PAMAR-154726 format. One line per field, with one value per residue (C-alpha): residue number from 1; x, y, z. Coordinates in steps of 0.1 Angstrom, whole numbers, plus 5000, padded with zeros to 4 digits. Layout:
<pts>
num: [NUM|...];
x: [X|...];
y: [Y|...];
z: [Z|...];
</pts>
This chain:
<pts>
num: [1|2|3|4|5|6|7|8|9|10|11|12|13|14|15|16|17|18|19|20|21|22|23|24|25|26|27|28|29|30|31|32|33|34|35|36|37|38|39|40|41|42|43|44|45|46|47|48|49|50|51|52|53|54|55|56|57|58|59|60|61|62|63|64|65|66|67|68|69|70|71|72|73|74|75|76|77|78|79|80|81|82|83|84|85|86|87|88|89|90|91|92|93|94|95|96|97|98|99|100|101|102|103|104|105|106|107|108|109|110|111|112|113|114|115|116|117|118|119|120|121|122|123|124|125|126|127|128|129|130|131|132|133|134|135|136|137|138|139|140|141|142|143|144|145|146|147|148|149|150|151|152|153|154|155|156|157|158|159|160|161|162|163|164|165|166|167|168|169|170|171|172|173|174|175|176|177|178|179|180|181|182|183|184|185|186|187|188|189|190|191|192|193|194|195|196|197|198|199|200|201|202|203|204|205|206|207|208|209|210|211|212|213|214|215|216|217|218|219|220|221|222|223|224|225|226|227|228|229|230|231|232|233|234|235|236|237|238|239|240|241|242|243|244|245|246|247|248|249|250|251|252|253|254|255|256|257|258|259|260|261|262|263|264|265|266|267|268|269|270|271|272|273|274|275|276|277|278|279|280|281|282|283|284|285|286|287|288|289|290|291|292|293|294|295|296|297|298|299|300|301|302|303|304|305|306|307|308|309|310|311|312|313|314|315|316|317|318|319|320|321|322|323|324|325|326|327|328|329|330|331|332|333|334|335|336|337|338|339|340|341|342|343|344|345|346|347|348|349|350|351|352|353|354|355|356|357|358|359|360|361|362|363|364|365|366|367|368|369|370|371|372|373|374|375|376|377|378|379|380|381|382|383|384|385|386|387|388|389|390|391|392|393|394|395|396|397|398|399|400|401|402|403|404|405|406|407|408|409|410|411|412|413|414|415|416|417|418|419|420|421|422|423|424|425|426|427|428|429|430|431|432|433|434|435|436|437|438|439|440|441|442|443|444|445|446|447|448|449|450|451|452|453|454|455|456|457|458|459|460|461|462|463|464|465|466|467|468|469|470|471|472|473|474|475|476|477|478|479|480|481|482|483|484|485|486|487|488|489|490|491|492|493|494|495|496|497|498|499|500|501|502|503|504|505|506|507|508|509|510|511|512|513|514|515|516|517|518|519|520|521|522|523|524|525|526|527|528|529|530|531|532|533|534|535|536|537|538|539|540|541|542|543|544|545|546|547|548|549|550|551|552|553|554|555|556|557|558|559|560|561|562|563|564|565|566|567|568|569|570|571|572|573|574|575|576|577|578|579|580|581|582|583|584|585|586|587|588|589|590|591|592|593|594|595|596|597|598|599|600|601|602|603|604|605|606|607|608|609|610|611|612|613|614|615|616|617|618|619|620|621|622|623|624|625|626|627|628|629|630|631|632|633|634|635|636|637|638|639|640|641|642|643|644|645|646|647|648|649|650|651|652|653|654|655|656|657|658|659|660|661|662|663|664|665|666|667|668|669|670|671|672|673|674|675|676|677|678|679|680|681|682|683|684|685|686|687|688|689|690|691|692|693|694|695|696|697|698|699|700|701|702|703|704|705|706|707|708|709|710|711|712|713|714|715|716|717|718|719|720|721|722|723|724|725|726|727|728|729|730|731|732|733|734|735|736|737|738|739|740|741|742|743|744|745|746|747|748|749|750|751|752|753|754|755|756|757|758|759|760|761|762|763|764|765|766|767|768|769|770|771|772|773|774|775|776|777|778|779|780|781|782|783|784|785|786|787|788|789|790|791|792|793|794|795|796|797|798|799|800|801|802|803|804|805|806|807|808|809|810|811|812|813|814|815|816|817|818|819|820|821|822|823|824|825|826|827|828|829|830|831|832|833|834|835|836|837|838|839|840|841|842|843|844|845|846|847|848|849|850|851|852|853|854|855|856|857|858|859|860|861|862|863|864|865|866|867|868|869|870|871|872|873|874|875|876|877|878|879|880|881|882|883|884|885|886|887|888|889|890|891|892|893|894|895|896|897|898|899|900|901|902|903|904|905|906|907|908|909|910|911|912|913|914|915|916|917|918|919|920|921|922|923|924|925|926|927|928|929|930|931|932|933|934|935|936|937|938|939|940|941|942|943|944|945|946|947|948|949|950|951|952|953|954|955|956|957|958|959|960|961|962|963|964|965|966|967|968|969|970];
x: [4627|4607|4623|4635|4606|4580|4570|4557|4528|4544|4535|4551|4560|4561|4525|4506|4496|4509|4505|4515|4526|4508|4515|4487|4465|4434|4439|4444|4412|4392|4407|4398|4362|4360|4374|4349|4320|4332|4336|4307|4285|4307|4317|4299|4282|4304|4288|4292|4323|4318|4338|4358|4369|4387|4407|4415|4448|4460|4474|4507|4508|4507|4526|4499|4501|4468|4459|4429|4415|4408|4394|4417|4403|4422|4419|4413|4385|4364|4339|4328|4311|4340|4334|4343|4375|4372|4396|4419|4435|4464|4497|4511|4481|4489|4473|4486|4502|4475|4454|4450|4435|4402|4404|4366|4359|4394|4395|4417|4403|4418|4432|4412|4423|4451|4464|4487|4499|4528|4508|4535|4559|4565|4582|4599|4602|4595|4623|4610|4615|4629|4601|4586|4606|4640|4667|4699|4728|4763|4796|4833|4855|4878|4867|4883|4854|4877|4877|4846|4854|4858|4826|4808|4817|4798|4764|4751|4768|4738|4718|4698|4665|4666|4632|4636|4665|4684|4721|4749|4774|4806|4829|4851|4822|4804|4767|4743|4707|4688|4654|4639|4613|4597|4590|4565|4581|4613|4616|4640|4652|4662|4671|4689|4721|4746|4781|4806|4834|4858|4869|4837|4834|4798|4784|4750|4743|4715|4714|4692|4675|4708|4722|4746|4753|4747|4777|4769|4799|4776|4781|4807|4792|4809|4814|4791|4803|4774|4745|4722|4727|4702|4710|4690|4696|4675|4660|4652|4619|4618|4634|4658|4676|4689|4720|4733|4766|4790|4823|4843|4879|4888|4926|4934|4913|4887|4850|4837|4806|4778|4762|4726|4699|4663|4633|4638|4614|4610|4590|4579|4558|4526|4500|4491|4460|4456|4467|4490|4483|4505|4531|4531|4543|4527|4492|4472|4444|4431|4420|4444|4476|4508|4527|4521|4530|4552|4535|4548|4568|4549|4524|4521|4501|4494|4493|4469|4459|4443|4456|4480|4473|4488|4510|4500|4516|4541|4552|4570|4579|4601|4588|4574|4570|4547|4546|4553|4581|4580|4596|4627|4635|4652|4689|4713|4722|4687|4692|4718|4725|4735|4748|4728|4745|4767|4750|4766|4779|4798|4774|4755|4726|4726|4696|4687|4667|4656|4673|4649|4630|4623|4618|4623|4598|4602|4575|4593|4612|4647|4641|4659|4642|4652|4674|4661|4673|4684|4714|4739|4776|4806|4810|4836|4866|4866|4883|4919|4920|4888|4883|4853|4836|4817|4785|4803|4803|4833|4847|4878|4909|4919|4948|4982|4969|4962|4946|4949|4920|4914|4898|4870|4840|4805|4789|4818|4853|4842|4816|4801|4777|4741|4715|4703|4671|4687|4719|4732|4728|4759|4766|4784|4804|4819|4844|4850|4882|4881|4919|4952|4980|5011|5045|5065|5091|5065|5050|5084|5089|5078|5088|5076|5039|5028|5008|4990|4980|4949|4952|4924|4920|4893|4880|4854|4835|4817|4801|4796|4815|4813|4834|4847|4857|4879|4875|4889|4874|4891|4873|4838|4849|4837|4853|4881|4884|4918|4916|4891|4890|4870|4857|4867|4898|4914|4919|4945|4956|4957|4974|4968|4990|4973|4993|4970|4961|4924|4890|4891|4864|4871|4844|4840|4814|4805|4784|4774|4767|4764|4733|4699|4680|4645|4653|4682|4702|4736|4730|4758|4783|4797|4826|4841|4862|4880|4898|4905|4934|4940|4971|4976|4939|4930|4912|4918|4926|4958|4959|4995|5022|5054|5087|5093|5122|5126|5133|5139|5112|5104|5084|5108|5109|5083|5079|5091|5094|5127|5137|5132|5158|5165|5158|5151|5175|5154|5178|5186|5155|5176|5175|5203|5207|5208|5241|5250|5233|5205|5168|5146|5115|5091|5065|5091|5120|5135|5172|5199|5184|5155|5180|5179|5209|5204|5210|5242|5246|5221|5222|5197|5180|5183|5157|5166|5132|5142|5171|5177|5203|5216|5222|5258|5276|5311|5325|5359|5382|5418|5432|5410|5377|5349|5326|5292|5269|5234|5221|5214|5190|5172|5142|5109|5107|5079|5078|5050|5050|5039|5002|4980|4945|4915|4892|4871|4901|4904|4940|4957|4992|5009|5024|5052|5065|5100|5120|5154|5166|5136|5143|5162|5139|5107|5090|5084|5064|5027|5001|4964|4930|4908|4879|4854|4871|4874|4857|4889|4909|4943|4971|4949|4948|4919|4920|4899|4928|4966|4996|5030|5060|5095|5080|5042|5021|4988|4967|4963|4937|4946|4922|4917|4903|4878|4867|4874|4897|4920|4931|4918|4942|4930|4941|4973|4996|5027|5056|5083|5077|5111|5146|5163|5198|5221|5247|5262|5251|5222|5204|5196|5172|5155|5150|5168|5174|5181|5207|5192|5161|5181|5208|5242|5266|5296|5319|5331|5315|5290|5254|5245|5211|5186|5164|5129|5099|5063|5041|5011|5006|4981|4968|4990|5020|5022|5056|5045|5058|5094|5112|5148|5163|5195|5217|5240|5269|5262|5285|5266|5233|5230|5212|5186|5192|5167|5145|5138|5114|5124|5121|5104|5080|5067|5047|5078|5070|5069|5050|5030|5050|5086|5092|5125|5138|5170|5182|5210|5227|5260|5252|5254|5291|5317|5331|5362|5395|5433|5432|5408|5433|5469|5495|5508|5542|5551|5585|5607|5601|5619|5629|5593|5578|5540|5523|5486|5462|5434|5408|5414|5393|5366|5358|5339|5334|5313|5317|5343|5376|5384|5413|5445|5453|5481|5516|5544|5581|5614|5636|5669|5668|5686|5712|5726|5731|5746|5772|5780|5783|5806|5829|5831|5839|5866|5883|5881|5897|5926|5932|5933|5958|5981|5980|5987|6018|6031|6028|6043|6074|6077|6075|6102|6126|6118|6123|6158|6168|6155|6176|6207|6202|6195|6227|6248|6233|6242|6278|6282|6270|6296|6324|6326|6340|6315|6302|6318|6285|6247|6239|6232|6263|6266|6254|6233|6197|6171|6149|6173|6157|6156|6154|6128|6130|6094|6063|6037|6006|6004|5981|6005|6034|6017|6008|6043|6056|6032|6037|6075|6091|6114|6114|6146|6129|6141|6120|6123|6126|6125|6154|6159|6193|6206|6212|6175|6176|6150|6141|6156|6145|6168];
y: [5218|5235|5259|5245|5246|5236|5203|5191|5172|5138|5105|5073|5093|5126|5136|5130|5157|5161|5188|5222|5249|5281|5311|5336|5315|5320|5357|5358|5339|5363|5392|5376|5372|5408|5420|5399|5414|5449|5443|5419|5447|5456|5422|5390|5370|5339|5305|5285|5263|5226|5200|5193|5229|5231|5210|5211|5220|5225|5258|5258|5245|5272|5272|5250|5223|5233|5240|5248|5230|5254|5251|5263|5267|5250|5283|5314|5337|5311|5304|5315|5303|5281|5260|5278|5270|5244|5232|5206|5175|5176|5183|5149|5130|5104|5074|5039|5022|5013|5043|5079|5110|5120|5158|5162|5141|5144|5107|5078|5055|5024|5026|5012|4981|4989|5016|5018|5041|5042|5061|5084|5077|5083|5062|5069|5038|5051|5069|5075|5112|5131|5130|5163|5177|5163|5185|5174|5197|5195|5213|5209|5196|5226|5251|5280|5300|5314|5280|5289|5267|5236|5243|5247|5212|5198|5213|5179|5158|5150|5121|5106|5086|5052|5037|5015|5035|5067|5067|5090|5107|5089|5119|5141|5164|5165|5155|5160|5146|5166|5163|5184|5172|5184|5157|5161|5133|5114|5091|5073|5074|5042|5032|5006|5014|4997|5010|4988|5012|5027|5053|5072|5089|5083|5100|5104|5129|5149|5186|5199|5233|5250|5235|5214|5179|5149|5134|5099|5077|5062|5093|5076|5046|5013|4997|4967|4937|4914|4935|4959|4970|4985|5017|5034|5066|5081|5116|5141|5160|5192|5202|5177|5180|5148|5147|5119|5131|5115|5125|5103|5105|5084|5090|5057|5066|5041|5048|5045|5025|5047|5046|5034|5043|5030|5026|5057|5056|5083|5079|5106|5129|5141|5125|5113|5128|5102|5067|5061|5039|5008|5013|4992|4956|4956|4952|4955|4931|4941|4973|4990|4978|4993|4981|4966|4931|4922|4905|4869|4859|4857|4882|4920|4949|4985|5014|5010|4974|4951|4920|4909|4897|4866|4869|4852|4818|4832|4859|4860|4885|4887|4891|4926|4934|4960|4944|4911|4902|4879|4845|4837|4803|4779|4772|4748|4776|4776|4742|4725|4690|4675|4641|4619|4601|4572|4538|4505|4499|4532|4548|4581|4595|4628|4649|4678|4707|4741|4771|4789|4810|4795|4824|4805|4788|4752|4758|4784|4776|4766|4760|4731|4705|4694|4663|4631|4625|4593|4584|4565|4572|4562|4582|4609|4605|4620|4653|4653|4643|4622|4585|4565|4543|4510|4528|4550|4582|4604|4607|4626|4605|4596|4613|4601|4591|4607|4602|4617|4631|4648|4681|4699|4689|4702|4696|4676|4690|4725|4747|4774|4803|4795|4820|4844|4864|4892|4899|4924|4900|4889|4852|4846|4816|4817|4794|4799|4785|4784|4787|4774|4752|4763|4745|4752|4770|4794|4799|4808|4834|4868|4886|4864|4865|4837|4811|4795|4801|4796|4787|4784|4778|4797|4809|4835|4835|4868|4887|4919|4937|4909|4910|4884|4895|4877|4890|4880|4887|4882|4876|4883|4917|4932|4914|4933|4930|4915|4911|4918|4903|4920|4904|4870|4854|4822|4793|4805|4801|4827|4824|4845|4844|4844|4863|4860|4829|4835|4827|4837|4838|4837|4850|4848|4872|4872|4899|4896|4934|4964|4976|4968|4948|4934|4904|4879|4886|4874|4840|4826|4846|4823|4820|4786|4775|4742|4737|4754|4744|4759|4749|4743|4743|4735|4701|4698|4666|4656|4653|4638|4627|4647|4634|4642|4643|4612|4608|4577|4564|4533|4518|4528|4561|4588|4621|4653|4689|4704|4737|4769|4773|4736|4714|4677|4653|4629|4600|4601|4619|4642|4680|4702|4739|4759|4774|4810|4836|4813|4812|4781|4774|4769|4748|4725|4721|4690|4688|4714|4728|4741|4767|4795|4819|4855|4882|4903|4927|4908|4881|4858|4863|4839|4814|4816|4829|4860|4880|4915|4943|4959|4992|4984|4976|4970|4976|4962|4978|4969|4997|4998|4986|5011|5005|5021|5026|5038|5038|5075|5067|5039|5059|5059|5088|5100|5116|5131|5134|5164|5174|5156|5166|5146|5157|5176|5195|5174|5177|5147|5134|5100|5097|5072|5059|5043|5024|5016|4987|4980|4967|4934|4925|4939|4962|4996|5017|5019|5032|5034|5038|5061|5067|5050|5060|5098|5101|5088|5117|5122|5103|5075|5040|5020|5024|5001|4990|4994|4981|4974|4971|4984|5008|5016|5041|5058|5084|5116|5142|5172|5185|5218|5199|5178|5201|5175|5180|5152|5145|5115|5086|5059|5029|5019|4996|4977|4983|4963|4933|4916|4929|4911|4925|4955|4961|4988|4969|4983|4949|4922|4893|4907|4941|4970|5005|5026|5053|5076|5082|5105|5131|5115|5110|5134|5125|5091|5071|5046|5046|5018|5003|4985|4961|4950|4930|4930|4899|4915|4899|4918|4915|4943|4933|4895|4893|4916|4951|4960|4989|5003|5029|5045|5057|5085|5102|5139|5156|5189|5174|5168|5139|5126|5143|5144|5119|5123|5107|5102|5134|5116|5097|5120|5092|5072|5046|5047|5014|5011|4980|4992|5021|5040|5065|5084|5092|5118|5123|5128|5096|5077|5084|5057|5056|5076|5057|5065|5070|5099|5123|5135|5152|5188|5193|5229|5245|5244|5274|5279|5243|5230|5214|5206|5179|5186|5161|5173|5156|5154|5177|5172|5151|5120|5101|5103|5089|5062|5071|5106|5128|5121|5148|5174|5161|5183|5173|5190|5201|5221|5254|5261|5285|5258|5234|5262|5268|5231|5229|5258|5246|5211|5225|5247|5219|5197|5223|5229|5191|5187|5216|5201|5167|5182|5201|5170|5147|5174|5176|5139|5137|5162|5140|5110|5128|5139|5104|5091|5116|5106|5070|5076|5096|5069|5043|5063|5067|5030|5021|5045|5032|5063|5063|5055|5080|5079|5082|5084|5103|5139|5157|5184|5216|5200|5211|5184|5209|5217|5217|5183|5173|5147|5121|5114|5132|5116|5130|5138|5108|5085|5097|5092|5057|5049|5062|5042|5009|5007|5010|4981|4963|4982|5015|5026|5032|5008|5027|5007|5014|5005|4997|5013|4979|4973|4945|4939|4965|4961|4975|4996];
z: [5011|5039|5062|5096|5120|5094|5082|5048|5034|5039|5024|5011|4980|4998|4990|5022|5046|5081|5106|5091|5114|5103|5126|5127|5104|5125|5125|5088|5082|5104|5085|5052|5064|5075|5042|5023|5042|5034|4997|4991|4980|4951|4938|4927|4953|4964|4970|5002|5002|4996|5014|4983|4981|5014|5038|5075|5092|5127|5139|5157|5192|5219|5252|5268|5242|5226|5190|5167|5138|5109|5074|5046|5010|4983|4962|4983|4970|4953|4981|5015|5047|5058|5090|5121|5139|5166|5193|5180|5196|5219|5201|5212|5197|5171|5154|5153|5123|5097|5107|5097|5114|5100|5104|5100|5131|5146|5152|5139|5112|5095|5061|5032|5012|4988|5011|5042|5069|5093|5119|5132|5103|5067|5041|5007|4986|4951|4933|4898|4907|4936|4962|4975|5003|4992|4978|4959|4960|4945|4951|4944|4971|4965|4992|4974|4960|4932|4916|4896|4866|4888|4907|4874|4864|4894|4887|4873|4899|4921|4936|4908|4913|4897|4903|4933|4948|4945|4933|4943|4921|4910|4904|4926|4934|4967|4963|4992|4995|5021|5038|5067|5091|5123|5149|5177|5196|5195|5165|5142|5106|5089|5054|5034|5016|4992|4995|4977|4968|4993|4968|4978|5011|5023|5054|5069|5097|5112|5122|5149|5155|5161|5129|5149|5136|5159|5176|5166|5155|5128|5107|5086|5068|5065|5031|5022|5003|5007|4994|5011|5047|5072|5090|5118|5137|5165|5160|5187|5190|5169|5136|5121|5088|5073|5051|5028|5015|4991|4976|4951|4941|4911|4913|4896|4865|4878|4877|4912|4920|4933|4967|4965|4991|4993|5017|5038|5068|5094|5126|5152|5131|5149|5127|5092|5076|5049|5039|5011|4981|4977|4950|4918|4925|4960|4974|5007|5009|5044|5060|5085|5068|5080|5049|5015|5005|4975|4946|4942|4911|4878|4890|4890|4904|4897|4921|4950|4943|4967|4950|4923|4888|4873|4842|4809|4804|4779|4803|4836|4864|4894|4929|4934|4897|4883|4848|4831|4806|4776|4783|4763|4748|4771|4767|4783|4807|4822|4839|4860|4873|4907|4918|4941|4969|4958|4962|4973|4937|4937|4912|4913|4893|4874|4883|4861|4874|4860|4875|4899|4892|4858|4833|4800|4778|4764|4738|4717|4686|4693|4730|4746|4768|4803|4799|4815|4850|4865|4843|4864|4863|4884|4915|4913|4936|4970|4976|4989|5025|5023|5017|5004|5030|5024|5017|4991|5012|5017|5052|5065|5067|5103|5119|5107|5073|5040|5006|4972|4951|4918|4929|4947|4926|4921|4887|4874|4881|4891|4907|4888|4892|4884|4870|4897|4901|4881|4862|4888|4917|4936|4935|4967|4979|5014|5031|5068|5084|5123|5126|5116|5130|5112|5115|5147|5127|5114|5149|5162|5135|5148|5117|5088|5093|5070|5089|5059|5023|5002|4965|4941|4904|4886|4852|4841|4808|4802|4774|4795|4822|4848|4879|4903|4938|4962|4998|5032|5066|5099|5132|5117|5106|5073|5043|5027|4989|4980|4943|4915|4880|4853|4821|4808|4824|4813|4837|4862|4898|4926|4960|4990|5021|5056|5082|5112|5131|5137|5123|5087|5060|5023|5000|4962|4948|4911|4894|4858|4854|4875|4857|4872|4847|4852|4830|4828|4796|4806|4821|4799|4819|4846|4870|4876|4905|4899|4932|4966|4988|5022|5041|5079|5086|5122|5124|5087|5068|5050|5012|5012|5036|5042|5057|5093|5117|5138|5175|5195|5219|5238|5210|5182|5166|5162|5144|5160|5149|5139|5156|5137|5110|5107|5077|5076|5060|5039|5043|5080|5092|5114|5117|5105|5108|5076|5066|5074|5052|5041|5048|5051|5031|5060|5040|5023|5048|5032|5023|5023|4990|5012|5025|5000|4999|5010|4985|4984|5014|5035|5062|5078|5111|5140|5129|5092|5082|5063|5050|5062|5062|5094|5077|5069|5036|5023|4988|4978|4952|4941|4963|4994|5011|5015|5045|5049|5079|5071|5107|5105|5076|5095|5107|5088|5063|5041|5007|4987|4950|4931|4932|4907|4896|4884|4856|4881|4895|4927|4940|4955|4962|4961|4995|5001|5035|5035|5060|5045|5067|5089|5123|5122|5093|5108|5083|5098|5072|5077|5052|5061|5047|5068|5043|5065|5098|5095|5128|5145|5159|5143|5159|5173|5159|5147|5110|5090|5068|5071|5052|5068|5045|5038|5014|5010|4991|4998|4981|5002|4997|5019|5045|5026|4997|5017|5044|5071|5100|5088|5053|5034|5031|5008|4987|5006|4986|4996|4973|4993|5015|5011|5009|4979|4983|4986|4959|4936|4905|4886|4882|4908|4906|4875|4890|4873|4887|4856|4862|4837|4858|4881|4876|4873|4902|4900|4929|4916|4944|4930|4944|4968|4957|4980|4960|4973|4961|4972|4978|4959|4925|4904|4869|4856|4877|4872|4890|4918|4924|4930|4945|4944|4966|4954|4983|4971|4989|4991|5017|5015|5026|5063|5078|5068|5035|5007|4989|4952|4926|4890|4870|4841|4864|4890|4907|4914|4887|4849|4845|4877|4888|4894|4917|4921|4947|4951|4987|4988|5022|5039|5058|5025|5022|5031|5066|5070|5070|5071|5033|5037|5055|5051|5074|5072|5089|5101|5101|5132|5154|5186|5186|5182|5151|5147|5126|5117|5101|5077|5055|5019|4998|4988|5019|5006|5038|5069|5104|5107|5123|5136|5127|5148|5172|5164|5171|5186|5184|5194|5165|5158|5140|5108|5124|5145|5117|5095|5121|5124|5087|5084|5112|5097|5063|5076|5095|5065|5043|5068|5070|5033|5029|5055|5039|5005|5017|5035|5005|4982|5004|5005|4967|4963|4983|4963|4930|4941|4951|4919|4899|4917|4909|4873|4870|4886|4864|4833|4844|4850|4815|4800|4823|4842|4876|4902|4926|4960|4977|4970|5001|5002|5008|5034|5020|4993|4993|4989|4973|4945|4911|4894|4859|4855|4828|4829|4843|4866|4882|4918|4925|4906|4925|4958|4948|4938|4971|4992|4973|4965|4999|5007|5041|5051|5049|5015|4985|4956|4923|4890|4867|4832|4819|4789|4773|4772|4798|4823|4849|4883|4915|4936];
</pts>
């Protein structure tokens, strides 16, 4: 590469001569002539230079815009007597396209036949080797110079010439293709490029004299899905350094597809001193050609040809070939058949044709012949939504009617990919839909974005690494690859949901091999599409009738639309609202069975289109009900896994964005792909691709690894599009959240698990991806808490399809209730007693009710009650003492009376004289000692006293006669 400020010998292959700036060249030549005259007496005599031994060049332009033409020997010191310098043309002088500057006469002359010229431009269209003036450099994305080992791995990661184009690297290294040119006037640089893989960062930019890059937004190249694209950038006068730079990052262990560049053309150089020969495969049959024509098929040319040569009959060539190839024997894959229009009898003819261009030979052994055309067969049925007219053509059914068909047919019951010009050609099929007319219930749904869906049945039969791409473009924007199938795939169906009501294009691209082959070796590799069905197409046709709701009118009844969230009763034709906590199948709203129950812990939105959770949850146990409120966790949070490294040492992260509850069912997490939009300042919108979901994932390469101001965010993937349910069970709807993936819960409160599913169905995840988020009570972790990935699966998944997260936070604990606190009663101090309420330890709740305020009550001290007790005890003791004395005196009297009576009874039995009186005589003491005949307890005595008194006031004492007669009362 020349230094800035100088130009090269430029040509179509980098070998032509242009103006060379040579400071002090004239002075050096004069000095050389003087030195020769001084030394000629001592050396051999030199001969006069011939025209073949020197060439002319211009000196550098001076301040007045003038320059000199000087003769420069090819080998200094071999000859003498060079022509004298003469005044050259103006610095702005240039020739037209198809002409070159004859330096001897300093005039423009036309190019000869077989050669061409761009006039003020140069072109590079041969890439058998790196053209003169180009440089290919490589470096590791890691900017740390200490990473010598990683940098060493990138020494071979450069741009590689591949004949017709130059290919970039496909690893994590940064490869730069450079070219410097000095322009005498403003010009342009244009080239063709093929950029199919967004896992490569591809940029093109120009630096000026001050080594400052241009501020053109076109620096970041857009991916191409439909083949080669043309790119042009304006160049300023002066020195310009062109850079093509690529960096790949194969973080999914996928080999990236290289960027291809060809046909680089630069205009604005001062002059061209010679014309360039046409490259092989092209020719120029006239003088003054500005370009070379491509040789037609079955012909070839060598370098600098004025015409093309026909291939031998047993050989063939493609357009623009430099040689011919031997024709292979024809097979049944080299021809195809079509149907003619149906005639009045409903018959069609099969017409067989060779695939163009025909490269096979029918004369070789084993070759097949083209079958005879004109065989009549019955016309195939019309496609769904069409009917056959009287002239046997298919026309769309009128509005309000339908028809049934057997499929979308081309060549029988399918369409298939025919043989292309080469095996690495893309066979493209495009279907453009102007818009959709979804059901009213779908149009009213602002959260569920499905407006239509496309379903197609396909099959691939391949012997090599073929690929079938399905791409979707919106509003004429670049197609976005949705799914890719590699190798042979059995007959299967694929469905894609359309979420935007706008003009949409669907593209199928089939490529037999990524290798550039001059011949067709894999024509047997085909892709077949059996049917394509798009729903709700604007101005489309009906393939079947569906029941509708009826409304009364003047002419009877007519169809009407049910409100959002209502299903149609098939029998009555009336609309009914779906039950609570159910959602309606928008495309099949017939019968109550169309209302699908929501999962546990979720409820339906107003129009019954989706189930969501409002960040609350309840769990019942035999003893109490636990209520949760996760509103503090409702904001979008992010989580990055540990650093990962590719084989080249490129560091990257798996970056997750989560929104636990969303916003009334609206998904809040956004992951973006900014590979082709790195020019957009950070924080601004406009990303080329973004994913909105409950949980999404993107691959992040930090800025310090790329050297860009913003980090690279690539390959966004939705992990959760629908909330299935919220429960404490480990399994729901076939999704399992293994407890062993995380450290065990230790507080006795079970984890609350959110279960999600994504809509993306891939080859490796046939049921789509699923996600679980465990919400665990952790009182020590303040809001929002911490998010964790499984210890054994650092990328959040162990199988690539099921992702698991653990969210620990104090906000994940149950709401506080009466059962979570208890009361502490203080002692009575100065007649006051306090009751304080405190949380039970450890506190396992959050939010909910607050602790009751401290309660103060009036109380009596212990001294007062002690005095009252002593006084009451003393009084009771005195009373008992008095009663005891009283009853004892009374008992003494009764005992005395009883004794007297006993004595009198004894005397009577023995015929003793009776006593004169039973009364107590004067002077007798009632308290005299008595002799008791029998002993009774004090309680028995008291009882006898209280129960034996006669009505006249005397006590009745039972006496027993000596004769053993019955007792008698006295």
